[in-house]
N, C-alpha and C positions, 0 to 999 in steps of 0.2 A: 560143349557138345549141345547140339540143337535138340529141342524137344518136339520138333515138327518134322514129319516126313510125308511127302506126297506119295500116295499109293496108286491112284488112278486119275488121269487128266479128265477135265470136263469135256474134252472133245468126244468122249464116249457117249455123252448125252444121257438119254433115258436107259442106257444099257450098263451104266456104272454098277447098279446092284447085281445084275446078272454076271457081269465080268468079275466082280468081287467074289461071288459065290463059286464061280468056275476056276478062278485063278489063284486062290489062296488056300493055305492049309488050315483045317479046322480040327484041332486035337489038343492034347495037353501041351504040345510043342508049337502050336499055331494059335490061331484066333479061337477064343473060348466063349462059352455062353451063347452059342448059336446051335439050335437043334437041326436035325436032318430034315425035318418037315419044312422049316423055313428055307433051308438051302435048296430044297427041291422046288419050292415056289419061285424063288429068285432065279433059278436056272431055267425056268419056263419062260422068263422074260415078262415084259410089260403087258402081254396079253392075258396073263393070269389075273383074275379079279382081286386077289389079295396081295399083289406085287408091292404096291406102295405102302400099304399098312405093315407088311412084313419087313420091308426095308427100314421103315421108321423104327420098328422094334429092334432090328439088328444094329442099326447105328447107335441107338440109345443103350444097348446092353452088351454088345460084344467088347471084348478086351483081349489084349495080348500081353504076356509077361516076358520081358527080354531076359537074356542070360544074367544080367545084373540084378534081376528081381524088380525092375521098374515096370509099372503098369502103363500100357498105351491104350487109348480109346479112339474110336472113330469120330471124325468131324467132317461134315460135308458142307462146303460153301462153294458150289460149282465143282471144283476138284474134290476128290476124296483124300483126306489126310488121316494119318495116325498121329496123335498128339500125346505127349507125356507131360502132364502139368508139372511134375516134379523136376523135370529137366529143362523146362522152359525158363528163359531169362525174363527179367522184368520187361526188357525191350521187346522180346518176342511176344509176350502176353499183350502188351499195349498195341503192337502192330497187328497181331493176329486177331484179337478180340475187339480192339478199338475201345478198350476200357481202361480206367484208371487202375493201375496195378496195386494201389494202396488198399483197394477193396479186399485183396487177398492176403494182406499182411496181418 
């Protein structure tokens, strides 16, 4: 099973943060560790003066726990991904991060 899931394509451009805030659930059953103030800022779009700083915080702090108890984090490299380090294979880590997987052993 893959530990990588694409959430939003990079064709959304600067609106990925806004679309994430508008299109995903934020609760104990959805994405967690994102406060309502941050969601409101992101929903305003890139015109808000704190949009990018808020997005940085969300990407670095939000997580999702699946039905199996595995934690997923956000990762943006063009596209927005959900990644679960625990589920990723060595090949996925090497391909995705471009790093030697022995660093994680």
